[in-house]
C-alpha positions as CSV (number, residue, x, y, z in Angstrom):
1,C,17.4,-1.3,-10.7
2,V,17.1,-2.8,-14.1
3,W,18.9,-2.4,-18.0
4,G,19.9,-1.0,-21.5
5,R,18.9,2.3,-20.2
6,S,18.0,0.1,-17.4
7,P,19.5,-3.1,-16.2
8,L,16.6,-5.5,-17.0
9,L,15.8,-4.0,-20.6
10,R,17.8,-6.2,-22.7
11,A,18.6,-9.9,-23.1
12,P,20.6,-10.6,-26.3
13,S,20.9,-14.3,-25.4
14,L,17.8,-15.8,-24.0
15,A,17.1,-18.9,-21.8
16,A,14.1,-20.0,-20.1
17,V,12.5,-23.3,-18.6
18,A,9.3,-24.2,-16.7
19,T,11.1,-25.5,-13.6
20,P,11.2,-23.7,-10.1
21,P,14.2,-21.5,-9.2
22,R,16.4,-22.4,-6.3
23,H,15.7,-19.5,-4.3
24,V,12.3,-18.1,-3.0
25,T,11.9,-14.6,-1.6
26,S,11.1,-14.6,2.0
27,P,9.9,-11.2,2.9
28,V,9.0,-9.6,6.1
29,S,5.2,-10.2,6.7
30,L,2.8,-7.3,6.4
31,Q,-0.7,-6.5,7.6
32,P,-1.9,-3.8,5.2
33,S,-3.5,-0.8,6.8
34,A,-7.1,0.1,6.0
35,R,-7.7,2.7,3.2
36,R,-6.7,6.1,4.4
37,S,-7.3,9.7,3.0
38,L,-4.4,11.5,1.4
39,T,-2.9,14.2,3.4
40,R,-1.4,17.6,1.8
41,S,2.1,15.9,2.0
42,A,1.1,12.9,-0.3
43,Y,2.3,13.6,-3.9
44,G,0.1,11.1,-5.5
45,A,-2.8,8.5,-5.2
46,S,-2.4,4.6,-5.5
47,Q,-4.7,2.3,-7.2
48,S,-5.1,-1.3,-6.0
49,D,-2.5,-2.6,-8.3
50,G,0.1,0.0,-7.0
51,T,-0.3,2.2,-10.1
52,W,0.8,5.7,-8.9
53,E,-1.2,8.7,-10.1
54,P,0.5,12.2,-9.4
55,I,-1.3,14.9,-8.0
56,A,-1.2,18.1,-10.2
57,T,-1.3,20.4,-7.0
58,N,2.0,19.1,-6.0
59,A,3.7,20.0,-9.3
60,F,5.6,22.9,-7.8
61,G,6.8,20.7,-4.7
62,N,8.1,18.1,-7.2
63,L,10.0,20.8,-9.1
64,I,11.6,21.9,-5.8
65,N,12.6,18.4,-5.2
66,L,14.1,18.0,-8.6
67,A,16.2,21.3,-8.0
68,K,17.8,19.6,-4.9
69,G,19.4,17.1,-7.2
70,Q,19.2,13.3,-7.2
71,R,21.2,11.1,-4.9
72,E,23.9,8.8,-6.6
73,I,22.9,5.0,-7.0
74,V,25.2,3.2,-4.6
75,Q,27.3,0.4,-5.9
76,A,28.0,-3.0,-4.9
77,G,30.2,-3.2,-1.9
78,T,28.1,-0.5,-0.1
79,P,26.8,-2.0,3.3
80,C,23.4,-0.7,2.8
81,L,22.9,-3.0,-0.2
82,R,23.5,-6.1,2.0
83,D,21.2,-4.9,5.1
84,I,17.6,-5.8,5.3
85,A,15.7,-2.7,4.9
86,A,13.3,-1.6,7.5
87,E,9.6,-1.5,7.2
88,V,8.1,2.1,6.8
89,P,5.8,3.0,9.7
90,V,2.4,3.4,8.2
91,K,2.0,6.7,10.0
92,D,5.2,8.0,8.2
93,I,4.1,7.1,4.7
94,D,2.6,10.5,3.9
95,S,5.5,12.5,5.6
96,A,7.6,14.7,3.5
97,E,10.6,12.5,3.8
98,I,8.9,9.6,2.5
99,Q,7.0,11.4,-0.3
100,E,10.1,13.2,-1.3
101,T,12.0,9.7,-1.5
102,I,9.3,8.2,-3.7
103,Q,9.3,11.1,-6.0
104,E,13.2,11.1,-6.4
105,M,13.0,7.3,-6.9
106,L,10.5,7.7,-9.7
107,G,12.6,10.3,-11.3
108,I,15.8,8.1,-11.3
109,C,13.8,4.9,-12.4
110,R,12.3,6.9,-15.5
111,G,15.7,8.1,-16.4
112,R,17.8,5.0,-16.1
113,G,15.8,1.8,-15.5
114,V,12.6,0.1,-15.0
115,G,12.7,-0.3,-11.3
116,L,14.5,0.9,-8.3
117,A,14.6,-0.1,-4.6
118,A,15.2,2.5,-1.8
119,P,18.5,1.0,-0.5
120,Q,19.9,1.6,-3.9
121,I,19.8,5.5,-3.0
122,G,21.1,4.8,0.5
123,V,17.5,4.9,2.2
124,A,17.0,1.9,4.4
125,Y,13.3,1.5,3.8
126,R,11.0,-1.1,2.2
127,I,10.0,0.8,-0.8
128,F,10.3,-0.1,-4.5
129,V,9.0,1.7,-7.6
130,L,8.5,0.2,-11.1
131,E,7.7,1.4,-14.6
132,D,8.2,0.2,-18.3
133,T,7.2,2.2,-21.0
134,E,6.7,1.8,-24.7
135,E,9.6,4.3,-25.3
136,G,11.9,2.3,-23.0
137,M,11.4,-0.9,-24.7
138,S,11.5,0.7,-28.3
139,D,15.1,-0.8,-29.0
140,V,14.0,-4.5,-28.1
141,G,12.8,-6.7,-30.9
142,E,9.2,-8.0,-31.1
143,E,10.5,-11.7,-30.7
144,E,12.6,-10.9,-27.6
145,L,9.8,-8.9,-26.0
146,A,7.5,-11.8,-26.6
147,A,9.9,-14.2,-25.1
148,Q,10.2,-12.0,-22.1
149,E,6.4,-11.5,-21.7
150,R,7.2,-7.9,-21.7
151,T,4.5,-5.2,-22.1
152,P,4.4,-1.5,-20.9
153,F,2.9,-0.5,-17.6
154,A,2.5,2.9,-15.7
155,A,4.6,3.7,-12.6
156,K,3.9,1.6,-9.4
157,V,4.8,2.3,-5.9
158,V,4.9,-0.4,-3.3
159,V,5.8,0.2,0.4
160,N,6.4,-2.7,2.8
161,P,5.8,-5.2,-0.1
162,V,5.3,-8.9,0.3
163,V,6.1,-11.0,-2.8
164,T,5.1,-14.6,-3.2
165,P,5.1,-17.2,-6.1
166,A,1.8,-17.4,-8.0
167,G,2.6,-20.6,-9.9
168,N,5.4,-23.2,-10.4
169,A,6.9,-21.9,-13.7
170,S,10.1,-20.0,-13.9
171,A,12.3,-18.5,-16.7
172,A,16.0,-17.6,-17.0
173,F,17.0,-14.3,-18.8
174,F,20.1,-12.0,-18.4
175,E,19.8,-9.3,-15.8
176,G,21.8,-6.4,-14.7
177,C,21.8,-3.9,-12.1
178,L,22.2,-0.1,-11.8
179,S,24.2,-1.1,-8.6
180,V,26.4,-3.5,-10.5
181,Q,27.1,-1.4,-13.5
182,G,28.7,-2.9,-16.6
183,Y,27.9,-6.7,-16.1
184,R,25.1,-9.1,-16.6
185,G,24.3,-12.8,-15.7
186,L,21.4,-15.3,-16.4
187,V,19.0,-15.4,-13.3
188,R,16.1,-17.7,-13.0
189,R,12.9,-16.1,-11.6
190,W,9.2,-17.0,-11.1
191,L,6.9,-16.2,-14.1
192,Q,4.1,-15.1,-11.8
193,V,4.3,-13.5,-8.4
194,R,1.5,-11.9,-6.2
195,V,2.5,-8.5,-4.7
196,T,0.8,-7.1,-1.6
197,G,1.6,-4.2,0.6
198,L,0.8,-0.6,0.6
199,G,0.9,2.1,-2.1
200,G,2.5,5.3,-2.1
201,D,-0.2,7.0,-0.3
202,G,-0.6,4.1,2.4
203,T,-3.7,2.4,0.7
204,P,-3.5,-1.5,0.4
205,V,-2.3,-3.0,-2.9
206,D,-2.7,-6.5,-4.2
207,F,-1.9,-7.5,-7.6
208,I,-0.5,-10.3,-9.7
209,A,2.7,-9.5,-11.8
210,K,3.6,-11.6,-14.9
211,G,6.5,-12.0,-17.2
212,W,8.9,-9.2,-17.3
213,Q,7.0,-7.2,-14.7
214,A,7.4,-10.2,-12.2
215,R,11.0,-10.3,-12.9
216,I,11.5,-6.7,-12.1
217,V,9.4,-7.1,-8.8
218,Q,11.6,-10.0,-7.7
219,H,14.7,-8.1,-8.5
220,E,13.7,-5.0,-6.6
221,M,12.3,-7.2,-3.7
222,D,15.7,-8.8,-3.5
223,H,17.2,-5.4,-2.9
224,L,15.0,-4.9,0.2
225,N,16.4,-8.1,1.6
226,G,20.0,-7.5,1.1
227,V,20.4,-9.6,-2.1
228,L,21.8,-8.8,-5.4
229,Y,21.2,-10.6,-8.7
230,I,24.8,-11.8,-8.7
231,D,23.8,-14.0,-5.6
232,R,21.3,-15.7,-7.7
233,M,22.6,-15.9,-11.1
234,D,24.5,-18.8,-12.7
235,T,28.0,-17.6,-12.1
236,R,29.3,-19.2,-15.4
237,T,27.2,-16.8,-17.2
238,F,28.6,-13.8,-15.7
239,R,29.9,-11.4,-18.2
240,R,30.6,-7.8,-19.2
241,L,28.4,-5.8,-21.4
242,D,30.6,-6.1,-24.5
243,K,30.5,-9.9,-24.1
244,L,26.7,-10.4,-24.3
245,D,26.6,-11.9,-27.5
246,E,29.2,-14.5,-26.7
247,P,27.8,-18.1,-26.6
248,L,26.4,-19.5,-23.2
249,P,28.3,-22.3,-21.4
250,P,27.1,-25.8,-22.4
251,A,23.6,-26.8,-21.4
252,H,23.2,-28.3,-17.8
253,P,20.4,-29.5,-15.7
254,E,19.6,-26.2,-14.3
255,F,18.7,-24.6,-17.6
256,G,18.0,-27.5,-19.9
257,A,16.3,-27.1,-23.5
258,A,13.1,-25.2,-23.8
259,P,12.8,-23.4,-27.1
260,A,9.0,-22.8,-26.6
261,L,9.8,-20.8,-23.5
262,G,12.3,-18.4,-25.1
263,V,15.5,-20.1,-25.7
264,C,17.1,-18.4,-28.9
265,E,19.0,-20.6,-31.4
266,G,22.4,-21.0,-30.2
267,G,21.5,-19.3,-26.8
268,G,22.4,-22.0,-24.5
269,G,19.6,-24.8,-25.0
């Protein structure tokens, strides 16, 4: 999950510093499988960076899935959002169940966010999808995009992901979530992370996510471990959407002042 149209899309007030966050993701370990050939049930092909390329021959099947309707995004308080999701058995990745789940997640992500984790639609598997388009960031100013280190990227699908920091620098920006609708809070995240796991067709993926993409990855990885952004945020910055432009609390050691890393004037530095 993620803002505007997606929970991580806007940050009217910005804050960032180059110090490590207090929390580090501790995902389930994974031994990626060897590259496997696609079966008829797979709806696309994955590149090594997780980029998902739909297969045209499955277009009819995709239409059928859309006709079934999309599941609702579950909200905070739903037990599945607090459970640790299960790894997907490698032999099941190309099953109709998993492939249809991936397609549904991509559809929801494209319409409402820049990322989505399977538990958000009530599916207790370790799967997340990401996509950030030029259209999706069209209402964000150039200065803000630069501060967020945000650039467009094609859809990515990662199954059984492992996420580890790839550096010591971090940044704090406002986050929201499709499962905690109507609110935002400042969250500190690593600026670079390494992502390994399997693609949507079961092939190994291994890539470095930077800037805003790294934030999305960490946000979705948290969902797979039963963690919401409200568990990581500075609670004093928690606010409703209509209060986003209000000043941040006075500076304190966790944030500090670092204008070069994206703190807007009057934004809490």
